[in-house]
Structures are given as structure tokens and as C-alpha cells.
TIRO-170930 format. One line per 10 residues: number of its first residue (from 1); their letters; for each residue y, x, z of N, C-alpha, C, O. Coordinates in steps of 0.02 Angstrom, whole numbers, plus 50000, padded with zeros to 5 digits. Each point is the difference from the previous one (the first is absolute). Example, Ala and Ser with C-alpha at 12.3 -4.5 7.8 and 13.67 -1.06 7.14 Angstrom:
BEGIN
1 = as = 49716 50660 50390 50059 49955 50000 50060 50045 50000 49999 50052 50033 | 50054 49930 49931 50059 50042 50003 50055 49961 50037 50055 50025 50008
# end
This chain:
BEGIN
1 = mlmahlvvfi = 51031 50049 49952 49958 50056 50018 49944 49977 50047 49942 50021 49992 | 50074 49937 50056 49950 49975 50046 49949 49957 49963 49941 49999 50019 | 50081 49967 49930 49954 49957 49961 49947 50042 49965 49942 49979 49996 | 50076 50080 49980 49951 50043 49966 49947 50023 50050 49941 50003 49983 | 50080 50014 50078 49952 50020 50051 49952 49942 50015 49940 50010 50006 | 50088 49931 50001 49960 49941 50016 49951 49984 49943 49942 49982 50014 | 50079 50024 49925 49957 49986 49942 49941 50048 49999 49943 49979 49990 | 50070 50085 50019 49946 50050 49998 49952 49989 50058 49939 50006 49991 | 50086 49978 50067 49957 49988 50059 49957 49938 49989 49941 50001 50015 | 50088 49945 49961 49962 49938 49989 49947 50010 49945 49945 49975 50007
11 = lsmsgfqlla = 50072 50061 49941 49951 50015 49947 49943 50042 50028 49942 49990 49982 | 50073 50057 50061 49948 50042 50030 49954 49959 50045 49939 50006 49996 | 50091 49952 50046 49959 49958 50044 49957 49952 49959 49941 49991 50015 | 50088 49979 49935 49963 49952 49959 49943 50034 49963 49945 49973 49995 | 50068 50086 49978 49948 50037 49965 49942 50018 50046 49942 49993 49981 | 50074 50030 50079 49946 50017 50047 49963 49938 50025 49940 50003 50013 | 50095 49941 49993 49966 49939 50020 49950 49979 49946 49944 49979 50016 | 50076 50025 49922 49954 49983 49945 49941 50048 49998 49943 49979 49987 | 50069 50085 50024 49945 50048 50002 49953 49987 50058 49939 50007 49993 | 50088 49973 50064 49957 49983 50057 49960 49937 49986 49941 49997 50018
21 = massrgrfwq = 50089 49954 49949 49964 49940 49982 49945 50015 49949 49948 49968 49999 | 50064 50081 49958 49950 50018 49949 49940 50033 50032 49945 49999 49971 | 50063 50031 50087 49943 50034 50032 49957 49951 50041 49946 50019 50023 | 50077 49920 49985 49960 49951 50037 49951 49966 49952 50000 50013 49940 | 49959 49945 50088 49949 49967 49959 50030 49948 49954 50051 49970 50015 | 49916 50022 49929 50024 49952 49951 49966 50013 49933 49958 50045 49994 | 50060 49916 49958 49972 50010 49933 50028 50064 49970 50056 50020 50014 | 49904 50010 49943 50019 50064 49970 50066 49995 49962 50044 50043 50008 | 49962 49907 49950 50060 49995 49959 50062 49988 50042 50055 50022 49982 | 49938 49942 50075 50057 49990 50044 50020 50066 50033 50059 50017 50004
31 = rrdlfwsgwl = 49891 50020 50020 50014 50064 50032 50031 50049 49950 50047 50037 50017 | 49928 49963 49922 50027 50045 49949 50073 49982 49985 50042 50045 49995 | 49973 49891 49998 50069 49978 49986 50046 50017 50059 50057 50021 49989 | 49920 49968 50072 50041 50018 50059 50012 50075 50003 50055 50022 50015 | 49894 50016 49970 50006 50074 50001 50054 50023 49951 50044 50038 50018 | 49951 49940 49920 50048 50022 49949 50069 49972 50012 50050 50032 49984 | 49954 49907 50044 50066 49972 50016 50033 50039 50057 50060 50011 49999 | 49900 50011 50049 50027 50041 50054 50027 50066 49975 50055 50021 50020 | 49908 50012 49936 50024 50063 49972 50061 49989 49957 50045 50042 49998 | 49957 49903 49966 50059 49986 49959 50062 49992 50043 50054 50025 49983
41 = lllvglmaal = 49940 49940 50074 50058 49992 50044 50022 50068 50029 50059 50012 50007 | 49893 50031 50010 50018 50066 50025 50037 50040 49947 50047 50036 50016 | 49931 49959 49922 50034 50037 49946 50069 49970 49985 50046 50037 49983 | 49960 49897 50022 50066 49969 49991 50047 50024 50055 50059 50012 49988 | 49915 49994 50073 50040 50027 50055 50022 50071 49986 50056 50019 50016 | 49900 50021 49955 50018 50068 49981 50055 50001 49948 50048 50038 50005 | 49945 49919 49945 50052 49997 49948 50067 49977 50029 50052 50025 49980 | 49945 49927 50066 50062 49977 50032 50032 50056 50041 50061 50008 49999 | 49898 50031 50036 50027 50055 50040 50029 50054 49955 50053 50028 50015 | 49913 49988 49930 50025 50052 49956 50063 49979 49962 50043 50042 49985
51 = sgwrpglglt = 49963 49893 50000 50060 49978 49964 50058 49989 50048 50058 50003 49979 | 49928 49986 50084 50054 49989 50049 50030 50063 50028 50058 50001 50020 | 49903 50053 49982 50022 50064 50028 49981 50057 49954 49965 49989 49950 | 50058 50070 50066 49979 50059 49962 49924 50007 50006 49970 49974 50047 | 49998 50060 49905 49926 50004 50002 49972 50030 50065 49951 49974 50026 | 50079 50078 49999 49975 50031 50061 50007 49954 50060 49953 49991 50039 | 50105 49979 49969 50012 49954 50055 49959 49936 49991 49974 49973 50049 | 50022 50002 49890 49962 49939 49987 49927 50008 50016 49970 49956 50030 | 50000 50100 49950 49930 50012 50015 49988 50007 50075 49951 49975 50027 | 50095 50060 50006 49993 50009 50073 50006 49933 50036 49960 49985 50044
61 = lwlgylsaga = 50089 49974 49937 50007 49935 50031 49941 49955 49985 49977 49963 50043 | 49998 50039 49896 49942 49959 49981 49939 50019 50042 49964 49956 50023 | 50024 50108 49986 49944 50022 50042 50009 49977 50072 49951 49981 50033 | 50110 50021 49992 50013 49976 50067 49988 49925 50006 49970 49977 50049 | 50052 49985 49901 49989 49928 50002 49926 49983 49988 49977 49949 50025 | 49987 50093 49938 49928 49990 49994 49966 50006 50068 49958 49960 50018 | 50061 50092 50019 49971 50010 50066 50017 49942 50047 49956 49975 50035 | 50106 50004 49965 50021 49945 50043 49965 49935 49979 49978 49962 50042 | 50018 50025 49893 49968 49939 49976 49926 49999 50017 49974 49948 50021 | 49992 50109 49971 49929 50003 50018 49991 49989 50075 49953 49965 50021
71 = gvvflvrilg = 50091 50063 50019 49995 49990 50073 50010 49928 50020 49964 49975 50043 | 50085 49992 49928 50013 49930 50016 49941 49956 49980 49979 49957 50039 | 49994 50054 49901 49943 49960 49977 49940 50012 50045 49964 49953 50018 | 50024 50109 50000 49944 50018 50044 50006 49965 50068 49953 49970 50024 | 50107 50033 50006 50009 49969 50066 49995 49924 49997 49971 49969 50044 | 50057 50001 49904 49997 49927 49994 49928 49977 49990 49981 49949 50027 | 49980 50088 49934 49930 49981 49990 49960 50008 50063 49956 49959 50014 | 50057 50093 50026 49965 50009 50063 50018 49944 50049 49957 49971 50031 | 50108 50014 49975 50021 49947 50045 49974 49932 49977 49984 49958 50041 | 50011 50032 49894 49973 49937 49973 49926 49992 50018 49978 49945 50015
81 = rrear = 49984 50110 49984 49930 49996 50019 49992 49986 50075 49954 49964 50020 | 50090 50064 50020 49996 49987 50072 50016 49927 50017 49970 49971 50044 | 50077 50000 49919 50018 49930 50011 49944 49954 49977 49991 49946 50028 | 49970 50075 49922 49947 49958 49973 49941 49995 50048 49961 49953 49997 | 50032 50095 50048 49943 49999 50047 50008 49951 50054 49957 49994 50043
# end
């Protein structure tokens, strides 16, 4: 049970990290691939949550892990920029 929580959380963080990388500068095709890869990971996380729990609980947990994953990626990127200065 704990493994399912961890899988959904890691997929959410990874998806948001790829989406954040897609918003930075780079070649168009790289940004496009990062963008779609990020969305794919978020959808795989949704499928994992829905298959691991009932649909109502799975969707609720997935949304919670989306929020937590976005927060972690946001904080790590801010702290990374402060360290780079």
C-alpha cells in the first residue's frame, strides 16, 4: 500500500519537473517533448491511483499528490536558483 502512494507521488513530481523544464529556454522540439512527457507521467500517475484505489479515493489522492509534487518541484527550483547566485 505504501508503495502505491510512493509511485503516484514520484510520478507527480517527475511530471511537474518535466513540465517546468519545458517552460525554460531551449529548442522547440526539446520543449515539446518535455511537455508531452510531463503530461504523460501525470496521466500514468492518475492511472496508477485509479487502479490502486477506488475511483473516488484514487482521484482525491492523485490530486493531493499533484499538489504536493508541484510544491516540492517549485521549492527545489527556487532553492536551486538561490544556490546558483
